[in-house]
C-alpha positions as CSV (number, residue, x, y, z in Angstrom):
1,M,0.0,0.0,0.0
2,K,1.3,3.4,-0.9
3,I,1.6,6.5,1.2
4,L,2.3,10.0,-0.2
5,A,3.9,12.3,2.3
6,N,3.5,15.4,0.1
7,D,5.0,17.9,2.5
8,G,7.6,15.6,3.9
9,I,7.9,13.2,6.9
10,S,10.7,12.5,9.3
11,K,13.1,9.6,8.7
12,S,11.8,7.9,11.9
13,G,8.2,8.1,10.5
14,I,9.3,6.6,7.1
15,E,11.2,3.8,8.9
16,A,8.2,2.9,11.1
17,L,5.8,2.8,8.0
18,E,8.3,0.8,5.9
19,Q,8.7,-1.7,8.8
20,A,4.9,-2.1,8.8
21,G,5.1,-3.0,5.0
22,Y,4.0,0.3,3.5
23,E,5.7,2.1,0.6
24,V,6.4,5.8,1.4
25,I,6.7,8.3,-1.3
26,T,8.2,11.7,-0.4
27,T,7.9,13.4,-3.8
28,T,6.4,16.9,-3.5
29,V,3.5,17.0,-6.0
30,A,2.2,20.4,-7.1
31,Q,-1.3,21.1,-5.9
32,E,-2.8,21.2,-9.4
33,Q,-1.2,17.8,-10.2
34,L,-2.2,16.1,-6.9
35,I,-5.4,14.4,-8.1
36,D,-3.8,12.8,-11.1
37,Y,-0.7,11.7,-9.1
38,I,-2.8,10.1,-6.4
39,N,-5.0,8.2,-8.9
40,Q,-2.2,7.1,-11.2
41,N,0.0,5.8,-8.4
42,N,-2.8,4.2,-6.3
43,I,-2.1,6.3,-3.2
44,A,-4.1,5.1,-0.2
45,V,-2.8,7.6,2.4
46,L,-2.1,11.3,1.8
47,L,0.0,13.0,4.5
48,V,0.3,16.8,4.4
49,R,1.5,19.6,6.6
50,S,0.5,23.2,5.9
51,A,1.6,23.6,2.3
52,T,-0.9,21.1,0.6
53,T,-4.7,21.6,0.8
54,V,-7.1,18.7,0.7
55,R,-10.5,20.1,-0.3
56,K,-13.7,18.5,-1.7
57,D,-12.3,18.4,-5.2
58,V,-9.4,16.1,-4.1
59,I,-11.6,14.0,-1.9
60,D,-14.3,13.5,-4.6
61,A,-11.7,12.8,-7.4
62,C,-9.6,10.3,-5.4
63,P,-11.8,7.3,-4.5
64,G,-8.8,5.2,-3.6
65,L,-7.8,7.4,-0.6
66,K,-8.4,5.8,2.8
67,I,-6.6,8.2,5.1
68,I,-5.7,11.9,5.1
69,G,-3.1,12.8,7.7
70,R,-2.0,16.2,8.9
71,G,1.5,16.4,10.5
72,G,0.6,19.0,13.1
73,V,-2.3,20.3,15.0
74,G,-4.6,22.6,12.9
75,M,-6.5,21.0,10.1
76,D,-7.9,24.1,8.4
77,N,-6.2,23.1,5.1
78,I,-8.4,19.9,5.0
79,D,-12.2,19.6,4.6
80,V,-12.3,17.3,7.6
81,E,-16.0,16.8,8.0
82,Y,-16.6,16.3,4.3
83,A,-13.8,13.7,4.2
84,R,-15.2,11.8,7.1
85,S,-18.7,11.9,5.6
86,K,-17.2,10.1,2.6
87,G,-15.8,7.4,4.8
88,L,-12.2,8.6,5.0
89,H,-10.1,8.6,8.2
90,V,-8.7,12.0,9.0
91,I,-5.9,12.1,11.5
92,N,-3.4,14.6,13.0
93,T,-0.8,14.8,15.7
94,P,-2.0,17.3,18.3
95,A,0.5,16.4,21.0
96,A,3.7,16.0,19.0
97,S,4.7,19.7,18.5
98,S,3.3,21.3,21.7
99,H,6.6,21.7,23.5
100,S,8.3,23.0,20.3
101,V,5.8,25.8,19.9
102,A,6.1,26.6,23.6
103,E,9.8,27.0,23.4
104,L,9.6,29.2,20.3
105,V,7.2,31.5,22.1
106,F,9.6,31.8,25.0
107,G,12.5,32.3,22.6
108,H,10.6,35.3,21.3
109,F,9.6,36.5,24.7
110,Y,13.2,36.5,26.1
111,G,14.4,38.2,22.9
112,L,11.8,40.9,23.1
113,A,12.3,41.5,26.8
114,R,16.0,42.1,26.2
115,F,15.7,43.7,22.7
116,L,17.7,40.8,21.2
117,H,15.7,40.8,18.0
118,H,16.8,44.5,17.5
119,S,20.3,44.5,18.8
120,N,21.1,41.5,16.7
121,R,20.3,43.6,13.6
122,E,22.1,46.8,14.9
123,M,25.3,45.4,16.3
124,P,26.7,44.3,12.9
125,L,25.9,47.7,11.6
126,E,26.9,50.0,14.4
127,G,28.7,47.8,17.0
128,D,32.1,49.3,16.2
129,S,31.0,52.9,15.8
130,N,28.2,53.3,18.3
131,F,28.8,50.7,21.0
132,K,27.9,53.0,23.9
133,G,24.8,54.3,22.1
134,L,23.5,50.8,21.5
135,K,24.3,49.8,25.1
136,K,22.2,52.7,26.4
137,A,19.4,51.9,23.9
138,Y,19.2,48.3,25.0
139,S,19.8,48.7,28.8
140,K,16.2,48.8,29.9
141,G,15.2,45.2,29.5
142,I,12.9,43.3,31.8
143,E,13.0,39.9,33.4
144,L,10.2,37.3,32.9
145,K,10.6,35.9,36.4
146,G,7.8,37.2,38.6
147,K,5.7,38.5,35.7
148,T,2.3,37.2,34.7
149,L,1.7,35.2,31.5
150,G,-1.7,35.3,30.0
151,V,-2.7,32.2,27.9
152,L,-5.6,32.5,25.5
153,G,-6.5,28.9,24.5
154,F,-5.6,26.3,27.1
155,G,-5.4,23.1,25.1
156,R,-2.2,21.1,24.7
157,I,0.0,23.9,23.3
158,G,-1.4,26.5,25.7
159,Q,-0.7,24.1,28.6
160,A,2.8,23.3,27.3
161,T,3.6,27.0,27.1
162,A,2.2,27.5,30.6
163,K,4.6,24.8,31.9
164,V,7.6,26.7,30.5
165,A,6.3,29.9,32.1
166,L,6.0,28.1,35.5
167,G,9.5,26.8,35.2
168,A,10.7,30.3,34.5
169,G,9.1,31.6,37.7
170,M,6.0,33.3,36.1
171,K,2.5,33.4,37.3
172,V,0.0,31.9,34.8
173,V,-3.6,33.1,34.1
174,A,-5.5,31.3,31.3
175,F,-8.7,31.5,29.4
176,D,-10.4,28.7,27.5
177,P,-14.2,28.6,26.8
178,Y,-14.2,24.8,27.0
179,L,-12.0,24.2,30.1
180,E,-12.5,25.1,33.8
181,K,-9.2,24.0,35.1
182,A,-6.1,21.9,34.3
183,N,-3.4,20.1,36.3
184,L,0.0,20.8,34.9
185,Q,2.8,18.5,35.9
186,L,6.4,19.8,35.6
187,E,9.0,17.1,35.2
188,F,12.6,17.8,36.1
189,F,15.9,16.2,34.9
190,D,16.3,14.3,38.2
191,G,12.9,12.7,38.2
192,Q,11.2,15.2,40.5
193,K,7.7,16.3,39.6
194,V,5.6,19.3,40.7
195,T,1.9,19.7,39.9
196,F,0.1,23.0,39.5
197,E,-3.6,23.4,39.3
198,I,-4.6,26.3,37.0
199,T,-8.2,27.4,37.1
200,T,-9.2,29.4,34.0
201,V,-10.6,32.9,34.2
202,S,-12.4,35.2,31.8
203,K,-10.7,36.5,28.6
204,E,-11.0,40.0,30.0
205,E,-9.3,39.1,33.2
206,V,-6.4,37.5,31.3
207,L,-6.0,40.7,29.2
208,R,-6.1,42.9,32.3
209,Q,-3.6,40.9,34.4
210,A,-1.0,39.7,31.9
211,D,2.4,41.2,31.3
212,F,3.0,38.7,28.5
213,I,0.2,37.2,26.4
214,T,0.3,34.2,24.2
215,L,-2.4,32.9,21.8
216,H,-3.0,29.2,21.2
217,V,-6.4,29.1,19.6
218,P,-7.7,27.6,16.3
219,A,-8.5,29.7,13.2
220,Q,-11.9,31.4,13.6
221,K,-14.2,33.9,11.8
222,D,-13.5,36.9,14.0
223,Y,-10.3,38.3,15.5
224,V,-9.5,37.0,19.0
225,I,-7.4,40.2,19.6
226,D,-8.7,43.4,18.1
227,E,-8.7,47.1,19.1
228,K,-11.1,46.4,21.9
229,E,-8.9,43.7,23.4
230,F,-5.7,45.9,23.1
231,N,-7.4,48.6,25.0
232,M,-8.0,46.2,27.9
233,M,-4.3,45.3,28.2
234,K,-1.6,46.7,30.5
235,E,0.6,49.4,29.2
236,G,3.8,47.9,27.8
237,V,2.4,44.4,27.3
238,I,4.3,41.9,25.1
239,L,2.3,39.6,22.9
240,A,3.0,36.4,20.9
241,N,0.9,34.7,18.2
242,A,2.2,31.3,17.2
243,A,-1.3,29.9,16.6
244,R,-2.9,31.0,13.3
245,G,-2.7,34.0,11.1
246,G,-5.9,36.0,11.4
247,V,-6.6,35.6,15.1
248,V,-4.8,39.0,15.8
249,N,-5.8,42.1,13.9
250,E,-2.4,43.1,12.5
251,V,-3.5,46.7,11.7
252,A,-4.7,47.1,15.3
253,L,-1.5,45.5,16.5
254,V,0.7,48.1,14.7
255,K,-1.5,50.9,16.1
256,A,-1.1,49.5,19.6
257,I,2.7,49.3,19.2
258,E,2.8,52.9,17.9
259,S,0.7,54.1,20.9
260,G,3.0,52.3,23.4
261,K,0.2,50.0,24.7
262,V,2.2,47.0,23.2
263,A,5.9,47.2,23.9
264,G,6.7,44.4,21.4
265,A,5.1,41.4,19.7
266,A,6.2,38.1,18.3
267,L,4.5,36.7,15.2
268,D,5.2,33.2,13.8
269,V,2.0,33.3,11.7
270,F,0.4,36.0,9.6
271,E,-2.9,36.9,8.0
272,K,-1.2,36.9,4.5
273,E,1.1,33.9,4.3
274,P,3.4,33.4,2.5
275,K,3.6,37.2,1.9
276,P,3.2,39.1,5.1
277,E,2.5,42.8,5.1
278,I,5.7,44.8,4.6
279,Q,4.8,47.1,7.5
280,L,5.1,44.0,9.8
281,L,8.3,42.9,8.3
282,M,9.9,46.3,8.7
283,N,8.6,47.0,12.2
284,A,11.4,47.1,14.8
285,S,9.1,46.2,17.7
286,L,8.2,42.9,16.1
287,S,10.1,39.6,16.5
288,L,9.3,37.5,13.5
289,T,9.6,33.9,12.4
290,P,8.3,32.2,9.2
291,H,5.7,29.8,10.8
292,T,8.3,27.5,12.4
293,G,6.6,26.8,15.7
294,A,6.6,23.0,15.2
295,A,9.8,22.9,13.2
296,T,12.2,21.2,15.5
297,N,14.0,17.9,14.7
298,E,12.5,16.4,17.8
299,A,8.9,17.5,17.0
300,Q,9.2,16.2,13.4
301,D,10.4,12.8,14.8
302,R,7.4,12.7,17.1
303,I,5.0,13.8,14.3
304,G,6.3,11.1,12.0
305,T,6.2,8.2,14.5
306,E,2.7,9.3,15.7
307,L,1.3,9.4,12.2
308,A,2.8,6.0,11.5
309,S,1.3,4.6,14.6
310,Q,-2.1,5.8,13.7
311,I,-1.9,4.6,10.1
312,V,-0.8,1.1,11.2
313,S,-3.6,1.1,13.8
314,I,-6.3,2.0,11.2
315,L,-5.1,-0.1,8.3
316,G,-3.7,-3.0,10.3
């Protein structure tokens, strides 16, 4: 049986599938050629990440497909309910990349708190001619320890991010419309474990209390953070969006930065991918990455083996 991993899959995932007797094809097929390729090569399983979309046209035109798999969490590039209504299995890997995203968020937070994203640009340009000036400009950083992290969306990734915050000595406040509380277990290198119970509060309470805010919500029709929400936040708040483009109003974000309400923001996702707005790319108060939240070697290994395990379980 043939599996097409159109957006790639880790070596560990390929090995697990091949050991189970499947043929894994890692050729990247262009979207417009996908239907013909699947049918001509008798593909039974289509694995994608964020680059390939699987809409009704693909589902209807490829009767041989049995499974559609998404290497990652969000499945907004797949017509999930339609596929399932046609008898296809649709799978994803919600747990595999949680910690990777959490670490990226904190990489951004630490960088913004100490102006690393900016000083890394300016030191090569002015480090030899304006060292004292740069030192003065970047000498008003803040520490994360003792500050409050607000988490909007307290599922797997939100909870993983909260664990990093607790380990860094931060207070955590969280909002999730579907969750009243969660027990977070921190595991340390020597086997010790500490459990924290986090009771969720209202979105407004999170926005009012937080020094740092991170979003871990699915794509939705309306903005989760818009002008109204920015007005509720503390002066000098730092924000991160490593969830989905379109959950933060980017125009309102730029205005909030210009007014001083937001001291800095981290964006790993954008409303217009893969061509973010130039005013975002050129804004010195933004720390930017090109949608790499789940892109660690460890996460890709977990994603590959988790997909393989589910495929073997379904197909036998």
